[in-house]
N, C-alpha and C positions, 0 to 999 in steps of 0.2 A: 498399641492400645485399641481395643475394639469399642464400638458404640456408634450410634447414629450421628452423622454430621451433615450440614448443608453443603451441597456442591452445585456448581453451575459454571457455564462458560461466560456468564455475565449476569450481574444482578444490580438493580437500581431501586432505590426507595422513592416512590412517587408521592408519598404522603406530604413531603415538604416542598414538592415541586410546584412552582407558581402556576404552571400551565396545565396542571392536571385537573380536568373538569369531570372526572369519573370517580367511581368508588374503588378503582384498582389501587392497591397499596404497594404491590411489588411487581416489577417487570423482571422476569427471569429468562435466561436462555439455557436450555437443557444441554447436557453433555452428549446427547445423541442428535443427529441431524433433524432440525426442526426450526421453527420461527419463534420469536419471543412470546412468552405466555404471561398472563396477568394473574395475580393471586389477591384475594381480599378476605377479610373476616378471619374465621378460625384457621383455614389453611395458611394464610399469611402469618398469623401468630405462631403457628407450629413451625413454619420454616425458619422464622426469626429465632425461635427457641433452639433449633438445631444448630444455629450459628455458634451457640455457646457450648456445644457439645465437646467431646463425644458423650452422648446420652445413652444409657442402657435402656433396653426395651421396657424394662419394669417401670420406668418413669412415665410411661404413657398409659392413658386409659384406653378402653377398647376402640373408641372412635379414632383416637390419635394413632393407635397402633396400625389400624387398617389404612389410615391416610399416609403414614410414613412409608408403608410398603408400596402404596401407589406412587408416592414421590420417587422411590427407588426405581420403579419400572419406567417412570417418565424421565429419569436422568437428572433429578434435582436433589437426591439424597443418597448417601452411601454409608455402609457400616465399615468405614475405614478412615481413621483419623488422619492418615498420611496421604489421603487421596489428593492427586495433583490439582484437581479443580475445586478443592475446598475453599469456600468463601468465609472469610473471617470479619470483613468489614462491609458495611452497607452505607452508601451515600446517595444523595440526590443527584440527578443528572447535572453535569457541569457544562455540557454542550446543549445548544438550543434544540438539537434533534437527538432524542434518546436512542432512536434506531441507529443513527450513525455511530453513537457511542458504543452501542452493542456490537456493531460490525468490527470496530477496533478491538473490543474484548474478544470477539470470536476469532479474529486473526491471531491475536496473541495466544489464545488457548490452543487452537489447532496447531500453530507453529510449535508451541511447547510440547504438545503430545507427539509430534512427529520429529522432534529434535532439530528443528530448523531455526536458526537465528533470524530475527526479523526486526525491523525498525520502522516506526510510523514516521513518515515525512510529510512536510507541507501541512495542509489542513489546519486544525484548531491550534496546534502548537505555534504556528506562525503568528496567529492572532494573540495568543498569550504572551509571546515574546516581543510584541510590538513591531513585527516585521510586515504585518498585513492588517488592514482594517476589517476586511471580510472575515467572519469567524471560521467558516469551513466551506469546503467545496461540495459540489453535488456528489462527488465520488470519494473514495478512500484510497490514499496512496501509501504503499508500504515498500520498503526496500528489503529484499530477501537475500540471504547468503547465496551468491551466484551458483555455487556448486550444488545447492539443494533447491533451487527455484522450482524445478519441475515437480518435485515431491509436494511442495506446498500448493502449487496450482492444481495438481491432480486431487489433492485432499479436499479442495473446495467444491469439487463436482458433487459430492454427496450432500453439500449444504445448499445446492441450487445455483451455484455460479458456474458458468461455462465459458471457455475461451472463445472470444469473438473470432470470427473467421479472419485469420491473420496470414497474409502471404509469406511472412518471414519467420513464422514459428520454428523453433529448433535451430536458428542461426544466431551465433553469438553477438553479431553486431546489433541485433534487435534489442533496444534498451529496456523495453517493458512489455508486459502481456496484459491486455485488458480483459477482465473477466466480467461477463454480463450477469446481472443479478437475478434474473427470474423475478419471483414475487417479492424479493427484498427491496427492489427499487433503488439500489445503491451500487453503482459499478465499482469494481475493485481493480485497481491498477497495481500490478506487482512488478517492481523495477529490478533489473539485473545490474544496471549501472546508471550513472548520471553523465550524459554527454558533456564534454569539456574537461574531463580529468584524463591526464596522460598516463597516470599510474595504472597498473593492472586492476581489473575489476575486483578481484578477491582482496587485494591490498587496500583499495579505497574503502571497500565495505568494512574491513577490519578497523580502519582508522576512524570511520564514522561511528562504528559501534563503541570504540574506546572513548569517543567524545560524546557519548549519550548518557542519559539518566532515565530512571524509571518514572513513567507517568501512569497514573491509574485511570483506566477506562472501565466503567461499570464494574468496579471491584477487582479488575484484573490488571496487573502491572504490565506495561509495554515500554520498550525503549523509545525515546524521542531524542533527536540531536540537541545538544546544548546550543546556546545562542550563537557563538562564533561559527560552529559547523553548519548550523541551519541557515545563517545569513549567506554563507557561501553556496549552499545547495539552492537556496531561493534565487540568488543572483544568476547561477548557471541555468536554472529553469527559465527565468525571465529573458535571458539573453539568447537562448538557443534558437538558431536559425532553422528553417525548414527548406530543403531543396524544392524548387519549383513552386514555392508558395511565397507570397508577399506577406511577411509577418511584421506587424507594427514594431518599429524600433523602440527599444527601451533606452532611455538616456542614461549615460554613464553617471551623470550627476544624481539622478534619482536612485540608482543602485548604490552609489557611494554613501548616501545617507543611511541606507539600510546596513551596509557592510560596517559602517562606523560604529553601529550599536554594539558589535561584538568585541570592539577594542583590538589591541595588539594580537590577541589570540586568533582573530580572524585571519590576519596575515600569515601566521604560523600554520594554521590549518590549511589554507589555500595552497601554501607552498608544499605541505606534506603530501597532498594528494595530486600535486602537479597540475593545479588549475590556474596558476598565475599568468600563463601565456594568454589565456582567454579573458581573464578578469583584469589584466594589467591596467587598462585605462581607468576603470572604476576604482581599483585599489589605490592607484596613485592620487586620485582625487580625494579618496577617503582618508588616506594617510600620507599627506604630502611630505612630511619630514622623515618618513620611515625609509629604510633601505629595502628595496624590493628586487631581490635576485630572481631572474627568469632563466632557469637552467634547462629548459625543455622547449620543444616546438609545440605549436598548436596541434592537438591530437587529431588523428584521422577521423575519430567519431564526431568531430566538429567540422573538419574541412569538407567532408562530403556533403554535409548539410548546407554549406555555404555555396555549393556548386550551382551554376546557372544551367539547369536542365538535368534530367535524370540520367541521360547517357553518361555524362561525366561522373555523376554521383555513383552510378552502378559500377563504373570501372574502378573508382577509388575503393569502393566497398570490396569488390572482387579481389583486388590485389592485396587487401589488408586481411582477408580471411585466412584461417588455417587451411592447408591444402585439402583436408578431409571434408570441408564444408563448401568448397567451390563448385562442385558439380551440382549439389542441391540448390545453391544460389542461382546457377544458370537455369536449372529446370524450373524453379519458382518464378524467375523473371519472365521466361518465355511461355511457360505452361503452368499457370497458377492452379491451385486446388479448385475443385468444382464449387465449394462453398464460398471461396473468395470471389470467383466470377459472379456467382449468384448475388452476393452482397454488393458488388460493384454495380451490377445491372439494376439492383433494387434501388440503390441511391440515385441512379440515373432515371428511374421511373420506367425501366424496361422489364419485361418478363424474360426469364432465362430458359424458356422451353427449348430453344435451339442452341445446344451447347457449342456446335460448330461455329455458329454465328458469333457467339460470345468470344470464342477463341480467336476468330479472325479480327474482331474489333480490338482485342487485346494486342495482337501483333501489329495491327495498323497504328495503334496508339504509340507503341514502342518506336516505330519508325518516325512518327510525327515528332516525338521528343528528341 
């Protein structure tokens, strides 16, 4: 069926939003790389009219006809009723930051258009589910299908996100990639796996996806974990140790209270992804009467993080990697990328004009560890 319809990668109605102190009625994110735009007055009315389409061009007067063609050029209207980015519902922001809500909508839209399964984790869903008092983080966390993670990260370059200098990019033990936001001001963390799960990355992702439901962000549906699955993910995140860093210990009792919110299904989910070895103390406190079989060892992606010192951690990582990744790991450990050295020296307040000096400092640091 042909006719004009409203499309967007995200759409919010600001008329009923209590913090809107402007004349802007609609916040829209176009389907072409851009930042959110605002509409008011006649343009806003016309775009809302297109939501009830498809509308033939004969329904428009001359001004509307010219404007709808401008909409099409801008990526917020299309003459295709089956367009994948068609917007049919318009709601007020449910997050305190409409820009963050737009980022979730953008991730869901880009992932859909590139055929990548993705799940929004942590963030505002934790608050809605009673797992965290804070509404949302400063960044946006998503879990992508591990086999298509690189496709998604590359797609976001056109939208202004770029991979932070990462010493371990391209290596499967690296659990996430941090994408720097540019003008968006919101970092995007794309996860490959969650440390603490002994099951294979692809299997864990599939089980999380099966235990998720659609949540609407700025008019676009995106999967978020249900309460039992999310309580396990949240507990694994809070418990995660970091090699060489002193991380404040999270009490098993505090985590037990959160895990208990998901009921018996929390136990079932933790067992299905083989996370009970890591979560056993907290799960036993949360469900003292339940049978808790632990049929797996603490996974290597957790053990190396518990190591005292990076040499031990490096060896554990090395021996766990596929043979095809081991040479790259050695090269990155001893001879990191130039941008990694620059970022490291920048954090230390040094200039990296002398690349040889930076390399020597790196090797000396390895020996100190």
